[in-house]
C-alpha positions, 0 to 999 in steps of 0.5 A, a space after each residue: 213543532 213551532 208554536 203559534 200564539 193568538 191573542 183575541 182568539 175567542 173574538 169574531 176574527 180571532 176564532 176563525 183565525 185559530 181554525 184556519 191556523 189549525 187547518 194548515 197544521 199550526 200548533 196553536 196557543 190562545 190567550 184567554 182572560 178569566 172572563 173570556 168566552 170558551 165556546 168559540 174554542 170548544 172542540 179545537 185542539 189548542 193550548 189555552 193560557 190565561 193572560 191579559 194582553 196588558 199584563 207583561 209577566 203573563 204575556 212573557 210566559 205566553 210567549 215561551 217557545 213561540 215563533 209566530 204571533 197573531 195579535 188580534 185582541 182588541 176592545 171594540 165595544 161602542 160603550 167603553 170609556 175612552 181610556 179603556 180603548 187606549 189601555 187595551 188597544 195601545 198599551 196591550 199592543 205595546 206589551 204584546 209586541 214588545 214581548 214578541 220582540 224580546 222572544 225573537 219571534 219569526 213573524 208578528 201580525 197585528 190586526 188593526 182596523 181600516 178605521 185608523 185611517 180616518 175617512 177619505 178626503 173627497 175624490 181620494 181613496 184613503 190608504 196607509 199613507 194617509 196620516 191625518 184622517 182622524 184629525 179633529 174627529 175625537 173618535 176613541 176607537 179609531 184613534 186607539 187603533 192608530 196609536 196601536 199601529 204607531 207602537 207597532 212601528 216602533 218595534 218594527 224599527 227595532 227589528 220585529 218582523 211585523 205585518 199589520 192588517 187593517 180589516 173593515 167592519 166585520 160581520 158573520 157567524 161567531 159574533 159571541 158578544 154581538 158587538 159587530 152584529 148589533 152595529 150592523 143591524 143598527 146601521 142597516 135598519 137606520 141607514 146609518 153609516 159611520 166615518 171610516 166604514 167598510 165591510 168584510 165577511 168574517 170567513 174572508 179575514 183569516 186568509 188575509 192574515 
């Protein structure tokens, strides 16, 4: 049986994706950092491997025998330093997709973010053709996701069979680190809306991947 690799498989989107893949019959391998929570994977028939997405040797080992890759790992904390966003979301994407290309996978799916588009111009709906929506905003997370997409496109040009998806802000059960839950609570309590904002329930995301 071919194997499917999922990075970020303990995250809010990732662990629901893992469950969906198991339900459709995939043989799933999940990468974990030493400090990753294991509760989201309890009771699931998955192979667990220790690998940080920024560490090439570890990701190369994780890719062995893999035919499909879902790169869902991402740094989303609002409190992270700017350089950490780019280390995880840009360099991590470069490492994972570079190793996916080297391994000759049949398909790679990158989970990006709608925030990478930036806010729409007045009277216009933003889509993937919008290239400069983040200009001048200095928002580390969206900028890192946009640059991660740029890295992905470079590998697609080299022959990686790539699909990029751009979920909105996700909420629902299974937010172990509460990053999405706390942000949603603050937004609704204070009527705060951030640029580049849209919402998606967690159970709807795996079907789109």
